[in-house]
Each structure stands twice: as C-alpha cells, then as structure tokens.
Wavefront OBJ file of the C-alpha trace (Angstrom):
o trace
v 10.058 -22.975 11.859
v 9.968 -21.531 8.333
v 12.007 -18.384 7.729
v 11.730 -16.170 4.648
v 13.088 -12.853 3.493
v 10.594 -10.027 3.046
v 11.563 -7.042 0.902
v 9.553 -3.804 0.772
v 10.707 -1.509 -2.056
v 9.855 2.179 -1.980
v 11.104 5.264 -3.735
v 13.431 6.359 -0.941
v 14.156 3.190 1.013
v 14.258 -0.583 0.751
v 13.376 -2.516 3.875
v 14.555 -6.098 4.217
v 13.567 -8.401 7.077
v 13.753 -12.063 7.971
v 10.243 -13.155 8.989
v 9.126 -16.515 10.391
v 5.790 -18.290 9.994
v 4.498 -16.768 13.251
v 5.018 -13.275 11.831
v 8.039 -12.497 14.029
v 10.650 -10.202 12.504
v 14.275 -10.936 13.313
v 17.006 -9.547 11.077
v 15.752 -6.141 9.901
v 17.426 -3.390 7.861
v 16.339 -0.190 6.122
v 18.537 0.784 3.201
v 18.428 3.810 0.884
v 16.991 2.979 -2.530
v 19.747 3.006 -5.138
v 19.637 2.917 -8.926
v 19.863 0.972 -11.112
v 17.597 -0.893 -8.750
v 17.780 -4.532 -9.808
v 21.573 -5.062 -9.413
v 21.396 -3.333 -6.036
v 18.456 -5.522 -4.954
v 20.247 -8.708 -5.986
v 23.386 -7.676 -4.128
v 21.468 -7.003 -0.916
v 19.404 -10.215 -1.135
v 22.552 -12.312 -1.583
v 24.061 -10.578 1.447
v 21.006 -11.488 3.565
v 21.200 -15.097 2.424
v 24.752 -15.189 3.750
v 23.682 -13.600 7.028
v 20.920 -16.175 7.546
v 21.341 -19.420 5.570
v 17.975 -20.684 6.910
v 16.035 -18.312 4.616
v 13.899 -20.551 2.388
v 12.237 -18.072 0.012
v 11.976 -14.383 -0.867
v 8.839 -12.225 -1.048
v 8.971 -8.764 -2.593
v 6.432 -5.966 -2.383
v 7.071 -3.061 -4.717
v 5.550 0.146 -5.983
v 3.986 -0.187 -9.417
v 1.798 -2.443 -11.546
v 2.958 -6.025 -11.107
v 2.244 -9.274 -12.929
v 2.547 -11.675 -9.978
v 2.568 -14.776 -12.187
v 5.681 -13.669 -14.056
v 6.984 -11.658 -11.128
v 7.425 -8.767 -13.538
v 7.068 -5.031 -12.974
v 4.666 -3.991 -15.728
v 4.792 -0.289 -14.960
v 6.404 1.906 -12.336
v 6.448 5.688 -12.305
v 9.629 7.730 -12.175
v 9.584 7.144 -8.428
v 11.553 4.016 -9.394
v 13.334 4.952 -12.635
v 14.277 2.021 -14.848
v 12.139 -0.429 -12.857
v 9.390 -0.803 -15.501
v 9.729 -4.104 -17.343
v 12.070 -5.736 -14.840
v 11.702 -9.535 -14.602
v 12.352 -9.581 -10.874
v 11.236 -13.149 -10.151
v 13.121 -14.751 -13.040
v 16.378 -12.930 -12.422
v 16.379 -13.272 -8.655
v 15.472 -16.966 -8.680
v 18.359 -17.565 -11.069
v 20.741 -15.617 -8.837
v 19.682 -17.165 -5.516
v 18.264 -20.606 -6.256
v 15.337 -19.694 -3.991
v 11.629 -19.304 -4.679
v 10.741 -15.649 -5.304
v 7.285 -14.024 -5.409
v 6.607 -10.401 -6.342
v 3.536 -8.258 -5.695
v 2.378 -4.670 -5.568
v 3.227 -3.173 -2.168
v -0.359 -2.221 -1.275
v -1.497 -5.767 -2.052
v 1.225 -7.025 0.262
v 0.015 -4.692 3.027
v -3.542 -6.004 2.566
v -2.269 -9.557 3.041
v -0.639 -8.596 6.324
v -3.780 -6.944 7.680
v -5.949 -9.905 6.638
v -3.612 -12.530 8.079
v -2.383 -10.929 11.290
v -3.973 -7.487 11.652
v -7.155 -5.425 11.660
v -8.960 -7.623 9.079
v -8.107 -10.970 10.659
v -11.189 -13.209 10.590
v -12.956 -11.321 7.791
v -13.583 -12.926 4.391
v -13.728 -9.848 2.186
v -11.425 -6.947 2.889
v -10.537 -3.732 1.100
v -7.310 -2.159 2.332
v -6.478 1.451 1.469
v -2.974 2.794 2.056
v -2.845 6.566 2.279
v 0.785 7.429 1.659
v 2.473 9.385 -1.108
v -0.268 7.972 -3.338
v -3.393 5.930 -2.640
v -2.678 2.220 -2.722
v -5.292 -0.494 -2.589
v -5.512 -4.187 -1.904
v -8.518 -6.513 -2.021
v -8.820 -9.846 -0.232
v -11.733 -11.877 -1.630
v -12.803 -14.964 0.334
v -9.290 -15.256 1.688
v -7.519 -14.780 -1.646
v -5.658 -11.741 -2.913
v -7.200 -10.095 -5.977
v -4.197 -9.120 -8.063
v -2.551 -9.290 -11.447
v -4.830 -8.692 -14.406
v -3.770 -8.503 -18.047
v -1.594 -5.467 -17.376
v -0.855 -5.988 -13.695
v -3.347 -3.295 -12.736
v -6.012 -5.204 -10.781
v -7.077 -3.422 -7.572
v -5.212 -0.212 -8.437
v -7.864 1.569 -6.422
v -6.012 4.866 -6.306
v -6.409 5.188 -10.065
v -10.191 5.028 -10.081
v -11.303 8.430 -11.353
v -12.993 10.420 -8.619
v -13.369 13.741 -10.432
v -13.438 13.644 -14.262
v -11.171 16.306 -15.795
v -9.663 16.882 -12.388
v -6.104 17.111 -11.119
v -3.478 15.528 -13.388
v -2.245 12.211 -12.000
v 1.202 10.634 -12.351
v -0.453 7.943 -14.515
v -1.215 10.628 -17.129
v -4.976 10.779 -16.586
v -6.989 13.437 -14.791
v -8.977 13.152 -11.583
v -7.674 9.894 -10.083
v -8.629 9.255 -6.465
v -5.050 9.441 -5.229
v -4.872 13.069 -6.321
v -7.505 13.835 -3.666
v -6.935 11.180 -1.013
v -3.226 10.789 -0.190
v -0.336 12.548 1.491
v 0.551 14.273 -1.775
v -3.052 15.383 -2.179
v -3.018 16.905 1.312
v 0.104 18.915 0.478
v -1.633 20.290 -2.627
v -4.863 21.044 -0.756
v -2.941 22.886 1.965
v -1.065 24.981 -0.587
v -4.260 25.816 -2.478
v -5.829 26.961 0.796
v -2.944 29.362 1.361
v -1.872 27.652 4.585
v 1.744 27.487 5.743
v 1.517 24.221 7.663
v 2.467 20.576 7.235
v -0.108 17.771 6.775
v 0.561 16.701 10.373
v -0.123 20.226 11.620
v -3.234 20.424 9.462
v -5.092 17.835 11.505
v -3.969 19.085 14.908
v -4.928 22.706 14.157
v -8.205 22.055 12.332
v -10.295 22.439 15.481
v -9.166 26.058 15.879
v -8.373 27.045 12.267
v -11.415 27.339 9.964
v -9.320 27.150 6.780
v -7.572 24.010 7.985
v -10.954 22.546 8.895
v -12.189 23.121 5.331
v -9.211 21.164 3.974
v -9.842 18.276 6.386
v -13.532 18.311 5.491
v -12.761 18.035 1.772
v -10.245 15.258 2.350
v -12.572 13.169 4.542
v -15.532 13.705 2.218
v -13.502 12.474 -0.759
v -12.252 9.470 1.217
v -15.874 8.658 2.076
v -16.786 8.876 -1.628
v -13.992 6.436 -2.485
v -15.130 3.976 0.187
v -18.780 4.159 -0.873
v -17.870 3.498 -4.516
v -15.748 0.528 -3.481
v -18.653 -0.846 -1.481
v -20.837 -0.751 -4.581
v -18.200 -2.825 -6.393
v -17.167 -5.272 -3.656
v -19.730 -5.212 -0.800
v -16.773 -5.919 1.493
v -16.982 -6.906 5.145
v -14.389 -4.380 6.271
v -12.283 -1.463 5.054
v -8.829 -1.091 6.589
v -7.094 2.278 6.242
v -3.328 2.373 6.576
v -0.366 4.345 5.294
v 1.295 7.395 6.777
v -1.842 9.573 6.759
v -3.666 7.006 8.916
v -1.296 7.774 11.792
v -3.285 10.985 12.376
v -6.674 9.226 12.120
v -7.666 10.141 15.667
v -8.073 13.738 14.480
v -10.282 13.052 11.442
v -11.952 9.670 12.038
v -15.239 11.035 13.390
v -15.510 13.422 10.454
v -14.944 10.563 8.004
v -17.728 8.551 9.624
v -20.134 11.503 9.417
v -19.508 11.772 5.675
v -19.729 8.006 5.223
v -23.066 7.423 6.917
v -25.336 8.902 4.200
v -23.229 7.458 1.363
v -23.110 3.770 2.293
v -25.487 1.285 0.722
v -25.161 -0.931 3.800
v -23.236 -0.689 7.050
v -19.567 -1.632 6.740
v -16.875 -1.770 9.378
v -13.996 0.664 8.866
v -10.811 0.301 10.903
v -7.371 1.831 11.095
v -4.668 -0.613 10.049
v -3.054 -2.490 12.907
v 0.338 -2.544 11.220
v 1.710 0.805 10.170
v 5.274 0.564 8.950
v 5.278 -3.215 9.436
v 2.487 -4.047 6.978
v 4.565 -3.931 3.812
v 7.340 -6.149 5.100
v 4.994 -8.681 6.712
v 2.882 -8.832 3.550
v 5.945 -9.348 1.370
v 6.932 -12.268 3.580
v 3.417 -13.707 3.383
v 3.771 -13.964 -0.386
v 6.018 -16.958 0.250
v 4.690 -18.026 3.651
v 0.983 -18.235 2.841
v -0.388 -20.751 0.347
v -3.391 -18.461 -0.272
v -1.342 -15.469 -1.358
l 1 2 3 4 5 6 7 8 9 10 11 12 13 14 15 16 17 18 19 20 21 22 23 24 25 26 27 28 29 30 31 32 33 34 35 36 37 38 39 40 41 42 43 44 45 46 47 48 49 50 51 52 53 54 55 56 57 58 59 60 61 62 63 64 65 66 67 68 69 70 71 72 73 74 75 76 77 78 79 80 81 82 83 84 85 86 87 88 89 90 91 92 93 94 95 96 97 98 99 100 101 102 103 104 105 106 107 108 109 110 111 112 113 114 115 116 117 118 119 120 121 122 123 124 125 126 127 128 129 130 131 132 133 134 135 136 137 138 139 140 141 142 143 144 145 146 147 148 149 150 151 152 153 154 155 156 157 158 159 160 161 162 163 164 165 166 167 168 169 170 171 172 173 174 175 176 177 178 179 180 181 182 183 184 185 186 187 188 189 190 191 192 193 194 195 196 197 198 199 200 201 202 203 204 205 206 207 208 209 210 211 212 213 214 215 216 217 218 219 220 221 222 223 224 225 226 227 228 229 230 231 232 233 234 235 236 237 238 239 240 241 242 243 244 245 246 247 248 249 250 251 252 253 254 255 256 257 258 259 260 261 262 263 264 265 266 267 268 269 270 271 272 273 274 275 276 277 278 279 280 281 282 283 284 285 286 287 288 289 290 291 292
C-alpha cells in the first residue's frame, strides 16, 4: 500500500490528510491558515511525517496560479498574502527529502472527480468549483490540462463573461467568477435588496419573486459559462462542485432549462461526488497518479 500526504491550502484553513492508493483517508486534520504561510506549511508537513513515517510523497493543492513543473506559486491574491512567488516544491523537497508536487486547488479537485468521483470513466471532463470564486479544472484524455507560461491554464473563472462588468480580484472587469460563485451570490442578493444568506436564497426562491430573479440570473450565467466551455472543449461531462453545489437540488432544474437552448450538442452535467473531500483527494493524486 502506498501512502502519501495530501495538503489542501485555502484562505482560512489548511487541510492535511494521509491518503492511500485506494483513496482512503486516514490521518486527517484541519488547521487555521497562518502567515507567513511557507514556514507554517513546512512545520506542519514535518510534523505529519513524524506521525506517519510511511508517507512516501506530498501533494499540495493551493489557491492561485501555479507552475506545476517548478512547483511555484506564480500568483495568488491577497487571500494568501505573501504566497506569490513561493517555490513550494523546491523548498519542501529540500526540507523533507520527499517528492513534492504542487497544483492549483481546482485542478486537484478535477483530478479527484475524474479518478474516483462523478467523472470516473469519462475521457474529457470540465470541473467547475463554485466557492468563494469560480475554479476550473480540465481533464483531457485522462491528463490534467494545467500550467501554461504563467501558470494560468484552465483558469476558467477568469474568462470574461460580461465586458466592462463587475471588477474582479484579478484587476479586470466582468470575469465569470464575479457572476457565478458564492461571492457573486452575496453581491446579487445585496443588489436585490434582500436580507438573506445564499443558503436561504435558494430555499425561499419558490415563494419569493425577488429571490427567484436572483436565482434565475445566477443559473442563466452558469449556463452561459458552460456553453462557452463546450465550444472550446466539447467535453464529455461537466462536474459542478464547491460550496454552492451543496444547494444544487434547489436550482438544478432551472440550470438545465437555461442550458438546453445554449448547448451546441448534448453534454452530461453532474454534481460533484466529493464535496469537501475533492481538494484533499486531488492533492494526494498529484503524487499517487502517474497521469497527473
């Protein structure tokens, strides 16, 4: 049995788990994100290696643009201050003597869904994670599409949906994640004058016309994103994960109604099988799966 350490780095917490080659999670901890981040990460990884000496390698999924070849964070927003430019792979391999691989967190989630989850058995998968932002991962004939000259391949949330639209954290206007994400829902709710949470939005939409308008705009924009991605990738399946997907039962039919006239060809769309587990499983797969 091969055992590796998976690390999922977010703005508020770092999750670390020992994962085996069957996808089973054993040792599992959620820690508050602390800054400066790299020294803290190294300290925690070394602690896990002491807890389980059988760990053979370390896979890390992180927010931001990542060069997976160098294992370097090319760009991270102020969600992770000081993280931009960090040579995570080089430093951590030197500190641990173990193989280390680093990827964008949404790419890691896509790996998990393709290997073990909703996209298992499909050749070409687009995974969308609807969380604070809109993350994206693309699996092409079994291989992860990632990297790029600036680490920005498959940054699907930064495709411009509405030119001259809402200002994005990347500095441009109208990016998809400003319309299709948890943060976007908070803004839409506020603009509609509603005093409810995103969770309440979906449960009250059937009886609240203003809430229904917000849900309609959200699902229509998500359908536009999916249809544009189909024109680029002609994927076999779209998997939708992230925190917003947990309420999919309330808006799934509406999404499909918007999708039907926009698609060039039929495409299967599924809710992600792994919710909070996708990031950690995908991080582990970076060092478990030869076709990462």
